[in-house]
MINU-117828 format. One record per residue (C-alpha): residue number from 1; x, y, z. Coordinates in steps of 0.2 Angstrom, whole numbers. Example, Ala and Ser with C-alpha at 12.3 -4.5 7.8 and 13.67 -1.06 7.14 Angstrom:
<nodes>
<node i="1" X="62" Y="-22" Z="39"/>
<node i="2" X="68" Y="-5" Z="36"/>
</nodes>
This chain:
<nodes>
<node i="1" X="-10" Y="9" Z="-89"/>
<node i="2" X="-5" Y="-5" Z="-78"/>
<node i="3" X="-18" Y="-20" Z="-73"/>
<node i="4" X="-26" Y="-15" Z="-59"/>
<node i="5" X="-29" Y="3" Z="-68"/>
<node i="6" X="-38" Y="-9" Z="-84"/>
<node i="7" X="-47" Y="-19" Z="-70"/>
<node i="8" X="-55" Y="-2" Z="-65"/>
<node i="9" X="-59" Y="4" Z="-80"/>
<node i="10" X="-70" Y="-10" Z="-85"/>
<node i="11" X="-79" Y="-12" Z="-68"/>
<node i="12" X="-82" Y="7" Z="-70"/>
<node i="13" X="-88" Y="6" Z="-87"/>
<node i="14" X="-101" Y="-9" Z="-81"/>
<node i="15" X="-106" Y="1" Z="-68"/>
<node i="16" X="-111" Y="17" Z="-76"/>
<node i="17" X="-120" Y="6" Z="-89"/>
<node i="18" X="-129" Y="-4" Z="-75"/>
<node i="19" X="-131" Y="13" Z="-65"/>
<node i="20" X="-139" Y="19" Z="-80"/>
<node i="21" X="-152" Y="7" Z="-83"/>
<node i="22" X="-156" Y="5" Z="-64"/>
<node i="23" X="-156" Y="26" Z="-59"/>
<node i="24" X="-176" Y="27" Z="-66"/>
<node i="25" X="-182" Y="12" Z="-59"/>
<node i="26" X="-195" Y="15" Z="-44"/>
<node i="27" X="-196" Y="0" Z="-31"/>
<node i="28" X="-213" Y="-7" Z="-42"/>
<node i="29" X="-200" Y="-7" Z="-57"/>
<node i="30" X="-189" Y="-18" Z="-47"/>
<node i="31" X="-203" Y="-32" Z="-46"/>
<node i="32" X="-205" Y="-35" Z="-67"/>
<node i="33" X="-198" Y="-49" Z="-76"/>
<node i="34" X="-193" Y="-50" Z="-93"/>
<node i="35" X="-200" Y="-66" Z="-97"/>
<node i="36" X="-209" Y="-75" Z="-83"/>
<node i="37" X="-198" Y="-87" Z="-83"/>
<node i="38" X="-184" Y="-75" Z="-78"/>
<node i="39" X="-180" Y="-65" Z="-61"/>
<node i="40" X="-188" Y="-49" Z="-58"/>
<node i="41" X="-174" Y="-36" Z="-56"/>
<node i="42" X="-174" Y="-33" Z="-37"/>
<node i="43" X="-169" Y="-51" Z="-37"/>
<node i="44" X="-156" Y="-50" Z="-50"/>
<node i="45" X="-149" Y="-35" Z="-40"/>
<node i="46" X="-146" Y="-43" Z="-24"/>
<node i="47" X="-143" Y="-59" Z="-32"/>
<node i="48" X="-128" Y="-47" Z="-41"/>
<node i="49" X="-124" Y="-39" Z="-22"/>
<node i="50" X="-123" Y="-57" Z="-14"/>
<node i="51" X="-113" Y="-65" Z="-26"/>
<node i="52" X="-99" Y="-51" Z="-26"/>
<node i="53" X="-98" Y="-52" Z="-7"/>
<node i="54" X="-97" Y="-70" Z="-8"/>
<node i="55" X="-84" Y="-73" Z="-21"/>
<node i="56" X="-72" Y="-57" Z="-15"/>
<node i="57" X="-76" Y="-61" Z="2"/>
<node i="58" X="-63" Y="-76" Z="1"/>
<node i="59" X="-50" Y="-66" Z="-11"/>
<node i="60" X="-49" Y="-48" Z="0"/>
<node i="61" X="-37" Y="-48" Z="14"/>
<node i="62" X="-45" Y="-35" Z="24"/>
<node i="63" X="-62" Y="-43" Z="21"/>
<node i="64" X="-79" Y="-35" Z="13"/>
<node i="65" X="-90" Y="-27" Z="23"/>
<node i="66" X="-106" Y="-38" Z="31"/>
<node i="67" X="-123" Y="-40" Z="22"/>
<node i="68" X="-137" Y="-33" Z="31"/>
<node i="69" X="-144" Y="-46" Z="42"/>
<node i="70" X="-155" Y="-59" Z="31"/>
<node i="71" X="-150" Y="-50" Z="17"/>
<node i="72" X="-140" Y="-66" Z="8"/>
<node i="73" X="-158" Y="-77" Z="12"/>
<node i="74" X="-168" Y="-64" Z="4"/>
<node i="75" X="-159" Y="-69" Z="-12"/>
<node i="76" X="-155" Y="-86" Z="-14"/>
<node i="77" X="-160" Y="-98" Z="-26"/>
<node i="78" X="-176" Y="-101" Z="-19"/>
<node i="79" X="-184" Y="-83" Z="-17"/>
<node i="80" X="-183" Y="-79" Z="-35"/>
<node i="81" X="-201" Y="-87" Z="-40"/>
<node i="82" X="-209" Y="-75" Z="-25"/>
<node i="83" X="-215" Y="-59" Z="-31"/>
<node i="84" X="-219" Y="-53" Z="-15"/>
<node i="85" X="-210" Y="-35" Z="-11"/>
<node i="86" X="-211" Y="-39" Z="7"/>
<node i="87" X="-199" Y="-53" Z="5"/>
<node i="88" X="-186" Y="-44" Z="-2"/>
<node i="89" X="-176" Y="-26" Z="1"/>
<node i="90" X="-179" Y="-9" Z="-7"/>
<node i="91" X="-168" Y="1" Z="-21"/>
<node i="92" X="-161" Y="12" Z="-7"/>
<node i="93" X="-156" Y="-6" Z="4"/>
<node i="94" X="-152" Y="-15" Z="-11"/>
<node i="95" X="-140" Y="1" Z="-18"/>
<node i="96" X="-134" Y="6" Z="-2"/>
<node i="97" X="-127" Y="-12" Z="-1"/>
<node i="98" X="-120" Y="-13" Z="-19"/>
<node i="99" X="-110" Y="5" Z="-15"/>
<node i="100" X="-103" Y="-3" Z="0"/>
<node i="101" X="-98" Y="-20" Z="-7"/>
<node i="102" X="-91" Y="-9" Z="-24"/>
<node i="103" X="-79" Y="1" Z="-12"/>
<node i="104" X="-73" Y="-12" Z="-1"/>
<node i="105" X="-69" Y="-21" Z="-18"/>
<node i="106" X="-61" Y="-4" Z="-26"/>
<node i="107" X="-51" Y="-1" Z="-12"/>
<node i="108" X="-42" Y="-19" Z="-12"/>
<node i="109" X="-40" Y="-18" Z="-29"/>
<node i="110" X="-30" Y="-2" Z="-28"/>
<node i="111" X="-19" Y="-9" Z="-15"/>
<node i="112" X="-14" Y="-27" Z="-25"/>
<node i="113" X="1" Y="-31" Z="-30"/>
<node i="114" X="4" Y="-40" Z="-48"/>
<node i="115" X="8" Y="-54" Z="-40"/>
<node i="116" X="-8" Y="-55" Z="-28"/>
<node i="117" X="-17" Y="-51" Z="-45"/>
<node i="118" X="-11" Y="-69" Z="-52"/>
<node i="119" X="-13" Y="-79" Z="-38"/>
<node i="120" X="-23" Y="-92" Z="-41"/>
<node i="121" X="-41" Y="-93" Z="-33"/>
<node i="122" X="-44" Y="-112" Z="-37"/>
<node i="123" X="-62" Y="-105" Z="-47"/>
<node i="124" X="-64" Y="-113" Z="-64"/>
<node i="125" X="-75" Y="-96" Z="-71"/>
<node i="126" X="-60" Y="-83" Z="-63"/>
<node i="127" X="-46" Y="-91" Z="-60"/>
<node i="128" X="-35" Y="-77" Z="-53"/>
<node i="129" X="-39" Y="-65" Z="-42"/>
<node i="130" X="-40" Y="-51" Z="-55"/>
<node i="131" X="-52" Y="-60" Z="-66"/>
<node i="132" X="-61" Y="-61" Z="-50"/>
<node i="133" X="-60" Y="-44" Z="-47"/>
<node i="134" X="-64" Y="-39" Z="-66"/>
<node i="135" X="-78" Y="-51" Z="-65"/>
<node i="136" X="-89" Y="-42" Z="-54"/>
<node i="137" X="-91" Y="-28" Z="-69"/>
<node i="138" X="-95" Y="-42" Z="-82"/>
<node i="139" X="-106" Y="-50" Z="-71"/>
<node i="140" X="-117" Y="-35" Z="-70"/>
<node i="141" X="-118" Y="-31" Z="-87"/>
<node i="142" X="-123" Y="-48" Z="-91"/>
<node i="143" X="-139" Y="-44" Z="-83"/>
<node i="144" X="-142" Y="-27" Z="-91"/>
<node i="145" X="-148" Y="-37" Z="-108"/>
<node i="146" X="-163" Y="-42" Z="-95"/>
<node i="147" X="-166" Y="-24" Z="-88"/>
<node i="148" X="-166" Y="-17" Z="-106"/>
<node i="149" X="-180" Y="-27" Z="-110"/>
<node i="150" X="-192" Y="-23" Z="-95"/>
<node i="151" X="-187" Y="-2" Z="-97"/>
<node i="152" X="-194" Y="-6" Z="-115"/>
<node i="153" X="-209" Y="-15" Z="-109"/>
<node i="154" X="-211" Y="-2" Z="-94"/>
<node i="155" X="-209" Y="14" Z="-109"/>
<node i="156" X="-193" Y="22" Z="-101"/>
<node i="157" X="-181" Y="31" Z="-112"/>
<node i="158" X="-169" Y="23" Z="-120"/>
<node i="159" X="-151" Y="25" Z="-111"/>
<node i="160" X="-133" Y="23" Z="-114"/>
</nodes>
């Protein structure tokens, strides 16, 4: 297994876990918070998608697909306090936008050389391009812990 394959396995595993937790949640379910001081799942997904776009736009040579008009603004730090579904994207739009970003990331990963993966990013939490790409899966997994709590609160079946 080479470095690209290892990164892809890591990202694909995180995707499997994340989507298992999200697949049966409705738009309304996505507005539950695991704790009053935590962001609801809709905001978290939008944050993850926007973060992936922003982190990778500077390192993916062909660029990342544009986010839908106004998408990033919906998922700023300031909007995390709102519970108004009208201010956020639907689950369908969130997942569609996520899939476009992730497909572009995986396509870029496939075409990168080892020296490109080793290139410095200047970012402390992901110092190389390879680390930045691998982080995309880890970031989603970090949020999954909160989704498990919401799933239990909603009486959803245990998954994964």
